[in-house]
C-alpha positions as CSV (number, residue, x, y, z in Angstrom):
1,M,16.4,-18.4,-0.5
2,A,13.1,-16.7,-0.2
3,K,11.0,-15.3,-3.4
4,R,8.6,-12.4,-2.4
5,L,5.4,-12.3,-5.0
6,F,3.0,-10.2,-5.8
7,V,-0.9,-11.4,-5.6
8,G,-3.0,-8.8,-7.6
9,N,-6.8,-8.7,-8.8
10,I,-7.9,-10.3,-5.0
11,S,-11.3,-10.1,-4.0
12,F,-12.1,-7.3,-1.7
13,N,-13.8,-10.2,0.5
14,S,-11.2,-12.0,0.5
15,T,-9.0,-12.7,3.7
16,E,-5.7,-13.0,4.4
17,G,-6.1,-16.8,5.4
18,D,-8.0,-17.4,2.0
19,V,-4.6,-16.4,0.0
20,L,-2.6,-18.2,2.6
21,D,-4.5,-21.0,1.9
22,L,-4.6,-21.1,-1.7
23,F,-0.6,-21.0,-1.6
24,K,-0.3,-23.4,0.9
25,Q,-1.3,-25.9,-1.5
26,I,2.0,-25.0,-3.4
27,G,4.7,-25.3,-0.9
28,N,5.9,-23.8,2.1
29,V,4.8,-20.0,3.0
30,A,7.3,-17.7,4.5
31,S,5.0,-15.1,4.9
32,C,1.6,-13.5,3.3
33,N,0.8,-10.1,3.5
34,L,-3.1,-8.7,2.5
35,I,-2.5,-5.1,2.1
36,V,-5.8,-3.4,4.0
37,D,-6.8,0.6,3.6
38,K,-5.5,1.9,6.8
39,F,-9.1,3.3,7.6
40,T,-11.6,1.0,6.5
41,S,-9.3,-2.1,7.6
42,K,-11.0,-3.8,3.9
43,S,-8.6,-5.3,1.3
44,R,-7.0,-3.2,-0.8
45,G,-7.4,-6.1,-3.7
46,F,-4.0,-7.4,-3.2
47,A,-1.1,-9.0,-1.2
48,F,2.4,-10.1,-0.8
49,V,3.3,-14.0,-0.4
50,E,7.1,-15.0,0.2
51,M,7.6,-18.5,-0.9
52,A,10.5,-20.6,1.3
53,T,12.0,-21.4,-2.2
54,D,12.7,-19.9,-5.6
55,E,11.2,-23.1,-7.1
56,E,8.0,-23.1,-4.9
57,A,7.4,-19.4,-6.0
58,A,8.3,-20.6,-9.6
59,K,5.5,-23.3,-9.3
60,A,3.4,-21.0,-7.6
61,I,3.2,-18.2,-10.5
62,A,3.0,-21.1,-13.0
63,E,-0.1,-23.0,-11.3
64,L,-2.1,-20.4,-9.3
65,S,-1.9,-17.5,-12.1
66,G,-5.6,-16.9,-13.3
67,K,-6.8,-19.7,-10.9
68,E,-10.0,-17.6,-9.5
69,L,-10.2,-16.7,-5.7
70,D,-13.6,-15.4,-4.5
71,G,-14.9,-15.1,-8.0
72,R,-11.6,-13.4,-9.6
73,A,-8.8,-14.8,-11.6
74,I,-5.8,-13.7,-9.4
75,V,-2.5,-12.3,-11.4
76,I,1.0,-13.2,-9.8
77,S,4.1,-12.3,-10.6
78,E,7.6,-11.2,-8.8
79,A,7.4,-8.7,-6.5
80,R,9.5,-6.0,-7.4
81,P,11.5,-3.6,-5.1
82,R,10.1,-1.0,-3.0
83,E,10.9,2.4,-4.4
84,E,12.2,5.1,-2.7
85,R,9.7,7.9,-2.1
86,P,10.3,11.4,-0.9
87,R,8.6,11.3,2.4
88,S,5.8,14.0,2.7
89,G,5.1,16.0,5.7
90,G,7.6,17.3,8.6
91,Y,10.2,19.9,8.6
92,E,12.4,18.5,6.1
93,G,9.7,16.8,3.7
94,G,7.4,19.4,3.1
95,G,5.0,21.4,4.9
96,D,4.5,25.0,4.6
97,R,8.4,26.0,3.1
98,G,8.6,29.4,4.5
99,R,5.7,30.5,2.1
100,D,4.2,34.1,2.9
101,R,0.7,33.6,3.9
102,G,-0.4,37.3,4.2
103,Y,-1.1,39.3,7.1
104,R,-0.8,37.7,10.3
105,G,-1.0,40.4,12.5
106,G,-4.2,41.5,14.2
107,D,-7.7,42.7,12.7
108,R,-8.2,43.7,9.4
109,D,-9.5,46.8,11.5
110,D,-6.6,47.5,13.5
111,R,-4.5,48.8,9.8
112,R,-7.1,51.3,8.8
113,E,-5.9,55.1,9.8
114,P,-7.3,56.3,13.0
115,S,-10.3,57.7,13.1
116,Y,-10.1,61.0,14.7
117,R,-8.0,63.1,11.9
């Protein structure tokens, strides 16, 4: 069964191919996913690598943890399951929630007494 690993402290200059090549030295890699910033498309400094077997995952942790990749010592551990977080925005998960935002009608001058009195 495949085991998912968290790889941290990756150089921001490293590519997904660099991480994949490093882990291929240990064994069969089922998947490699370098996490990137959605606005700049630059690395965020961590990745998830899925090794084909539990034995290969244990070997990767033992042999590669602390090894340098592009000048930084990477940290490897078994990935934890993703936490469920409340969704933000939209109708159910946030937004305005019916909060009173103050007077919404016309100009402020419309609320004054007529000047002909």
